[in-house]
MIDREN-533991 format. One record per residue (C-alpha): x, y, z. Coordinates in steps of 0.5 Angstrom, whole numbers, plus 500, padded with zeros to 3 digits. Example, Ala and Ser with C-alpha at 12.3 -4.5 7.8 and 13.67 -1.06 7.14 Angstrom:
525491516527498514
! end
This chain:
956618195949616199946620204939620208936625212929621216925627217927634218924640224917644221918650226922653222929656224925663228919659230915661223910656224908657230907664229903662223899658226898661232896668228890663223888660230886667233883669226888675225891672218887667212888660210891662204897666209899660213899655207905661204908660210909653210910652202916657203919653209918645205921650199927652204928646207929641200933647197938647204938639203940639196945644196949640201949634197944629200941624196935622199931628201924627206918630203912629207915629214912636214906638218900643221901639227903632227905626222900621226894625224896627218895619217888619220887625215889621209886614212879619213880615220875621222871620229863622227864628233867632229862632224866631217862628211867626207871630202878632202879634210881641211883645216876645220877638221884637222886643227878640230881633231889637234886643238878641240873646238867649243862643242868638242873635245880634241883627241887624245895626245901622248908622248911619241915613244920616249921623246918630248915630242906629243902625237895626237893618238888615233881612235879607231874601231870596227866601225870606221869608214876608211877612205883616201881623204888627205892627198898631202904625200903626194901634194907635197912630193910633187911641190918638191918636184917643181923645186927641182928637188927629188924627194923620198916621201915618208909614211908612218907604216900602216903597223905601227899606225895602228899599234900606236892607236886606242880603240875609241869611245864605246869600243871594246879596250879588247879590241884588236887594233890590227884587224883592221890591217886589210882596211888600211892597206887599200889606202896606202895603195892608191897613196903608193900608185899615186906617188909612183904616177908623180915619179917617186923613186923611193917611198920611205915607211916609218915602222918605229914601233919595230924597237918595242918588244912586239909578240909574235902576232905583231910581228907577223902583221909586218909580213902580212902588210907588207907582202899585201903591198908588194905587188904595188909597190913593185916599181919603187924603192921601199925603205923602211925606217926604224928608231929610238932603240936597238931592233929585238933579235925576232923583229930584225929577222921579220924585218930583214925579211920583208916582201918588196923592201929595197933598204932598212933604216936603223938608229945605231946611235940608241940601238948599239946592239943592232949593229951586232945583228946587221954583222951577224946577217944583213940581207944581201943586195939590201940597202942599210941606211946607217943612222950614224948621226945623232937626230936627238941630241945637239953633240957635233958628231965624233966622225972619225969614230962614226967612219969607222963603224962605217967602214965597218959595215961596208965590209958587210953590205958592199960599198954601193950599197951603205948609206949614210943617215940620221939616227931617226927624225931631226925633229927632235933637235934644234934647227941651226946652230948659226942663229946662236950669237950668245955661244962662246965659241968653244963650247959651240965648236962642241956642238951640231943642230938640224943644219949642221947634222945635215952637213955632217951627213955628207961629210961622213958620205963623202969620206966613205968613198975617199973625198974626206974634207981634211979640214972639216974632219980635222976641227972635228977632231980638235973640238972632240978633244977640247971637249974631253979635256976641258976644265969647264966639264969636271967638279970633282966634289960633285962627282964624289957628292954624285957617286956617295949617292948609288949605294944607299936609299934616301927616304923620308922617316915617317910612311904617307898616312903619318905624314899626311895627318901630321900635315892635315894638322898644320894645314886644315884643309877641306875634303876635296882640296883645290889647286892648281899645278903651278903656272897662270897665264903668261901675257904678252906683257908679262914676256916683255918685261922679261925681254927687257929685264934680260936685255937690261933694259929694265931695272932689277928694281923695276923687273921685281915691281913688276913681277910682284904686281903679277903675283899678287894678281895671281894669288888675289884671283885665286883667292877670290875663286876660294882655291884652297892651296895656291900658287905664285903663277910662276910670271918669273920663269920662261920655261920650268926647266930653262929657269932652274938651268939658267941657276944651275951651274953645267948648263948653257942656253941658247937664243933659237934652239927651239924643238916642238914639243906639240902643235905650235908649242915649243921649248928650248931644252938647256944643254947639260954640258958639265958636273951640275951644282946650284950656287945659290938659292933660286926660288926661295925670294919668290915663293916667301914674297908670295906666301906672306900675301896670303894666310893660305898655303902657298906651294913652293914649286920646283922642277924635279931631277928626272924632268930637268933631265929629260928636258933638256939636251944632255951630255954624252960623255956620262951615264944619264944617271950621274947626270941626274943624281947630281941635279937631285942633290942641286934640288934636294938644297933648294927644297931644305931652304924653302923649307927654312923659309916657311914654305910648307907645301912644296911641289917637285914636278915630275912631268917627263919621269913616264917619259924616259922609261926605256922602249924595252921591258928588260931596260926599265927597272933599271931606270925607274930604280934611278929615276925614282931614287933621284927624286927621293933624294930632292925630299927625304930631309925635310919634315912630316909637316912639309908635304910634298907634291909631284906633277905628272904630265901626258903619259901612259902611266898604268905600268908604272904606277908601283914606281909612281907610289914608290916615289913616296910623294905626299900628293901627286897631280896627274893628266887624266881628262884628255885620255879620258880617264884612262888613269883611273882605271889601274885603281879598278883594277885594285891597285891601293893608293894611299896618297893625295891623288889629283886626276886632272879634272879638265884640260888645259890644252884646249881653250874649252871651258867645261861647265861645272856638272861636267867638272863634278860628273869627273870628281863622282867618277875619281870617288867610285875608285879612290877614297874621299879623303885622298883626293884632291880637284886640280886641272890637268896641268899648268895654265901657262900657255892659256888665256885669262879670258878661259882660266877664270871661269874653267876655275870658278867651275872647278871650285863650284864643283868640288863645293857642290860634291862636298855639299853632296858628301856632307849630306849623305854622311
! end
């Protein structure tokens, strides 16, 4: 029975790694304590897969921060600013690259393809001296072997690693990163040689960039790389794994022609057209790792449907060459359904988290060789049928309202420059207005109050008073700092998506359904199982209360429909855009109620708009069309004097700037500082932006406090490409994960920098 798992979540079923990392970073525990937690997690994962009967168990998919950063460490590609002088890379250097430290900023972080996972972007150039500087892949293989588990070590493939990198600071943007292939392959050879010597019989290379639209030069790099590695790979089986989309026909041909490769892994959930390519011609004698169990969603597999697909593939590749697999790493799903005690029985029967997916993979592999577990398959069929027919899934009124949206265009009646004039008359803001993105630090005390209220240990009255005091404190602080447009700090919110989902119909919630977003940061995506509507106002009470505490404008804070969609586990029984339109109508109701309550500035965050962009160019236009339309639906009914803001997080925005303009927001705040002002280059290239814009002036994902001069320098760079009257001054993102000891001085310096530039602009007139 041939079963395989591409990768597994590393945080642990109760976020054990998160707490160990944060304790270590805070100096409350030692490196040895952290290593012990990590080793215990690894051993329990390997044992769990071995006990479930998985044949090809991955190792080296664990990371203390990120698998791409692990590869950077393996290659010794440490940017010079971290002062690393060779030798095995330790925690100091590793975590400095990931998080920055008191004296140097972190490396850039961006989204891993179209997921909500973030990776640390390698910074490379012609002068990087690569060296084998982290033996983690070999060490973890040996660690598993010592526990009696023979694993498949997983490496980020050399070509994908380079294609996911960026030229280092000071290196020409046109520098060909693939020209470094010949410099990194010798290190890959060393790793392979050590893995073989340690007894590895299979090695997995993850080459997910093969699903993108690559040119012939990029495709040729795969041929060159694996030809060069061929001799060192002899004597070991090699799996090349792809995921997240269909492999284009040309890439499929390149991939399946690679030398020295034993097997190929494909995502057959998001890459359904790949099935046709396999049926059209798969190399004989090669293994096919068929990703039929969804690694990115939490719905139980339709076992009968998957078995039918597997049987059709078996006819092509042969019984002994077909391996049942997950569509991608299970990193993107929650860890174990066993820990969900509050979900009702019916809903729970529709779900499978990572631990359950391991069991599904093995059940399919057994069924394929004639050992079908009839009870397991029949329970699965019953659950599939119950989900299809359950009355809780469908709301006809919602379906009708969403269907009516498709043919029409929803825009505000007046153009943005006229609206900005009307808003300025009402708001009377200074030039370079200052604001923050929404959240303020979430203290332990605040989390305790929310937890106790949820557990009914605190009365509603006491809870409201506690939150009111916190809002008062945040408003007072912002007034003292002299920020122009205030936020209430979001003390009542656990998460920017979960908070809204809890108040919408069609959503369910987990207790431990955590998924890693980056480093130790985890999110708990809601589950959208049915049609979405808004039974009652969600934020009006808190926003009105906050506005009553100040004469300054107070932003109403909402999460946009595309972000709620992209940061949830979404139902897979209807197109995503239909669900998105339903959410947009719910948010529209909220926007209009906020306006009626006297909130004149409303921020509708679309942090994840870029993240949902399909990986293939041919599918982008349709996605952007309905995603942008969904945003416009939310605010098309408000008056000209109501200022609509939106915010976007870490992503490459330059290629979708015209869609961002088409969203027609009055003001957009956008991550900028950590990506080294990459965003500004789009305006240098002549894109005209007439709405308000606040490219972040400092990175909140690092504890580092920027100086007034540093922020002023950033603002001046922005003013070289943006008009003074549209520029806003704000941090990169919300301040939820920071401490007040970091937030106060950073915001003080930010406001001081804005005032300094205002003075300079006034004296230059």
